[in-house]
N, C-alpha and C positions, 0 to 999 in steps of 0.2 A: 801739621798741627790741627787738632780737632777744633772746629768752630764752637764757640761758647753760645749757649742759648740766649736769645734776645726775647724781649717781651713787647707785644704790640697791644694797644688798648683800643676798643671800640665803644662808642656810646650812642644812644638813641632809644626811643621807645615812646610809650603811651598808646601807640596803635601798631598793628602789624605792618602798616605801610612804612613805618620808620624802622622796622626791625628786619623784615625779610630781605630787602635789598642790601642792607649792611651785612647780613649773614652770607649773601652771595659773594660780596667783595671779600669777606674773610676766607671763604672757601678757596677763591681764586688766589688770594695772597698766600695762603698756606701752601698751595701747589707750587708757587714760585720759589718760596723758601726751601721747599723740599728738593726742587730741581737743583738748587745751588748747595744742597747739603748743609743748610744752616738751620739748626734747631730753633723752633719758634714756639713761644707760649702766647696764646691770644686770650685776652680777658675782655669782658663786656660789662660796662657800667650802665645799669638801667633802673627803672622804677622798682621800688620795693613792693609796690602794690600793682594789681592788675595782671595782665597776661605776659609781661616781659620775660620773667624767669622761665615760665613754662615753654614759651616759644624758643628761647635761646638754648635752654638745656636739652631740648629734644632735637635740635638741628644736627643733622649729619649729612655728609656727602661722600659717596663711595665708601660707606662703612666707617668713616673717620668722623669723630665728633668735631663740630665746627669750632666751638668755643671751649677753652679749657676750664674757665671759671667765670661764673656770673656773680656780680656784686650788685645788690639792690641798695639804692639810696633813697632818702625822702625826696619827694618831688612835688613842687607846687606848680600850678598851671599859670601860664602867662596869658593874661587877658588884656584886650585893647579897650574894654568897656568898664564902666564902674560896677563894682560888685564888692560886697563885704568880704567875700572869700579872698579878694586880693590882699586884704590885711593879714589874714591868717596864713596865706600862702607865702608871704614874705618870710615867715619863720621857717616854713618847710624848705624854701629855696636856700636859706642860710644854712640849715642843718644839712641839706644836700651838698652844699659847697664844702662844708667841713668834712663830711663823709667821703666825698670824692677826693678831696685833698689827701686824706690819709690812705685811701686805696691806691692812688697814684704814687704817693711817697713810698709805700711799702713794696710796690711792684716795679717801680721805676721803668715804665715803658719807654721805648725809643720815640714813639709818636702816638698820637691819638687821632682816630678817625671818627668824625661825628656824622650820623645820618639824620640828625634833626629830631624835632619833638622837644617839648618843654623840659624833659629830664636831661637833655644834653647840655644845657647851659652851664650848670654848676661844674661838671667835669671839664668843659672847655676853659672856663675861667680858672679853675684849679691848675690845669695843665700849663696855662700861661704863667701863673705865679711860680710854678716849679721849673719853668724853662723847657717844657716839653713841647715839641712841635705839634701844631694842631692843623688838621685838614677837615674841612666841612663841606658836605654835599647838599645841594638843594635840588629836590626832584620836581618842584612845581615851576610853572612859568614865571610867577612872581615870587620873590623870596618871602618866606614867612618870618614872623617876629623872632623865632629862635635863631634862624640863620642870620638875620640882621645883627643880632647880638653876638653870635659866635664868630661872625666874620671879623669882628674887632680883635679877636684873639688868634685868627688863623694865619698860617704861613701860605696857604693856598686855598682858594675857594673853587669848588668844582660845581659845574652847572649842567643841567640837562638841555637847556636851550640857549642858543646864541643871543636871542633877544633879551634874556634875563640880565645881561650885562648893563642894559640901559637903566636898571633899577639900582645899580651899585654906584658908590662914590668913585672918583678918579683913582685914589689909591687902591681901592678894592678891585676895580677893573684890571689894574696892573698885575694883580696876583690871581686873577680868575682864569680858569681853563674850562672849555666846553667839552664834556666827556660823554654826554648822553645820560640816560637814566639806567642804572644797573638792573638787569632782568635776570632772574634765577636761571641757571643752566638748564633746568628741566624743561623750560619753555622752548629752548632751541631744539630739544630732542622730543618734543611732544608728538604723539602718534594718534591720528584720528581713529585708527583701528582699535587702540586701547580705549579711546573715548566711547566708541560704539559698544565695545565689550562691556564697559562699566554700565552703560545705559541698557544693556541686554537687548540689543536690537541691531538690525541691519540698517545700512544707510537708506533713508527713505527717498522716494522720488521727489518729494517737496524739499525746498531748501530748509535748513535747520536754523531756527532762531533761538539763541541763548539769551535768557534774561537774567541779569544778576545785579544785586545791589549791596554786596558786602555781607559779612557774617550776620549782621542784624537785619539785612534786607533794606529795601527802600519803599516805604508805604506809598509814595507818589507813583513809582513805577509799577508796583503791584496793582494798584487801583486801575491804572491805565490798561494793564494786561487783562485783568478780570472783567473790566467793562467792555472790552473788545475781543473777548476770547474766541467767540465763534468766527468773527471776521479773520482773526489771526490764524486759526486752525484751518480755514479754507485755503490759505496761501502758504502756511509754514507748518513744519513740525516744531512745536514749542517746548523747549527745555527751560523750566522756570525755577531759579533758585530764589525762594520766597524770603529767606532769612529765618533763622531759628526763632526769633522774636515773633514773627508773623505767622509761623506755621499753624499755630492753634487758632488763629483768627481768620483763616482762609474762608471765604464765603462758600455757600453751597454751589458746587459746580454743576451745571446742567448735565444730566445723564444721557447724553446723545452719543451716537457712534462716532460722529465727527470729532467731538472733543476727546472721547475716550481713546481714540486711535491716534490723536495728534497732539496730546498735551501730557507732559510729565512734570509735576511739581516736586521739588526737593527742598527740605529745610535749608540744607547747606551741603555743598560739594567740597570735600576736603582735598586730599592729595591728588585726586583724579582730575581736578579742575583744568590743568594744562591740556590734558588729552581731550576733555570735553570741549574746550575752546577750539582745539585743532579740528574736532569733528563738526564744528558749527560753521554756518555760512554767513551769518549776520549776528552781531552782538548788540543788545539793548542794555544800556548800563548807565550808572553815574559816571563821573569823569575824574576819579582819583588818579594821580599820576601813574602809579604802578600798574593799575588795571589797563590804562590806555596803552602803555608801552608793551605790556605783555600781549595784548591783542594785536598791536602793530607788528611785533616780531612774528606773530603767526599770520599776518597779512589778512586780518579780518575787518571787513567793513563795519562801521559802528554807527549806531543811533544813540546819541548821548543826551541825558537829562541831568545836567549838572545841578548840584546842590547850590542854591542861591538864597539871598535874603539876608536879614539882619543877623542871623545866627552863624554866618560864615564870612570869612574875609574875601570871598570871591575867587579863591584859587581854582576851584573846579570850573568855573566859568572861563577863566583865562586858559586853562588847559584845553577845554573843549573847543574853544574858538580857534586856538592854534591848529588843532587837528582838522577843523572844518576849513580853515584857510588853505590848508595843504591838500584838500580833497580827499581826506581819509575818513571823514565822519560827517554826519548830519546832526545839528544841534537843535534841540527843542528847549528853549529857554523861557523861564517864567510863564507868562500867559500862553505862550506857544506850546507848552507841554500839555497838549490836549488831544482828544481822540482823533480829530480831523487831521492835525499835523502829524500824529503818529502814523495814521493810515497812509497819508501821502508819502511819508519817508519810506515806509516799509513796502508800499506798492512799487515804488521805483526800484527797490533793491531785490525784488523778486527776479528781476532780469539778471541772468548770469553775466551778460556783457557789462552791465552797470557795476555789478559786484567786482568784476575784474579790474575796472578802472579804479575803484576804491582800494583794492588789494595792491595795485601798482603804486598808488600814493603811499600806502603803508611801507612798501618795499623801499621806496625812495627815501622815506624818513629814516629807516633803520640802516639802509645801505650795507647790509650784511656785517655790520660792525657789532662788537660785543662790548658795550660800555663797562661791564663788570671787569673785563680784562684790561681795558684802558686805565681804569681807576687803580686796579691792583698794581699795574705796571708803574704808574706814577709813584705810588706809595713805596714800592720796592726799590725802584731805580734811584729815587732821591735819598734813600736811607741805607741802601745796601752797602755803599762804600764805607759806612761807619760800623758795619757789623763786625 
């Protein structure tokens, strides 16, 4: 008897950090259903504004489209501080709930997987109302507000860190599982040769320093690099992703042979980034969860400048300090994110022996496990018997 098609729903968005890991899980899940000869339709509920639809609709793996259909819903932001926008966003969240309810009602998915972000709350609530099983994953060391809310609707809470359990209530701890943070398959197959090919260069004698701050860049990191560019180029070959926002505001770079021969700025590195990381020896970066684990999978020593202050809940600080405690990163926090501290950290990492110690710490963290497969297996195993 031929298996009937089932539907699975995913939700998350607002930033690529809430989308790309979810897409990786969807790819792995589709593979599991295919191996069991069970037809599956995968839908994604994301924000009707922003980058969500573009990222989801363009995602493919091995020539197969990851998501069969994207549904955009109104999305209000969840803020912990007073803002007049909170009043207006209440209505957006309400209409998001109504929209998500009817999307789920018409598709009747067997379960919903949430990767977080403010857009995921209405679908998780609607799923609970409809009796649809909910799984939610938290990528950060401390759970964000969306995860705290979604956990109330969840059948299982998936975590990247064992220590995150301490931030959960007793009932939530009972349904939590530590899976690690899902990293896209391309990072496990990243090739330094392809990285150098993209950079149009041979592997230099100096260690390669990759500087990145996300698609918009990080002004703080950019300033540190430009202020110390000559010092950096004396010790490293520098690949600098400035961010598209900052590309036009780059200062006048000294026209010296040292800098011309050892510095490559890029506004943004797209699909080649896994290979560029593989070609690098040290990474200077913010400390978003996905970037950290991608670098860890590729066993790259990290110097981290986490986003901190009143404009953030401190998740990057917690992420960075975890990696520092495990010996995989050096953290420059707050007033310590200065030229002297940067030089001290990078001077130490010029040594191949020191870098090997950091790489070993990364290897110990990842332990050759693939969280994306662990998560997909949980989703499949707990629901496959009902197919």
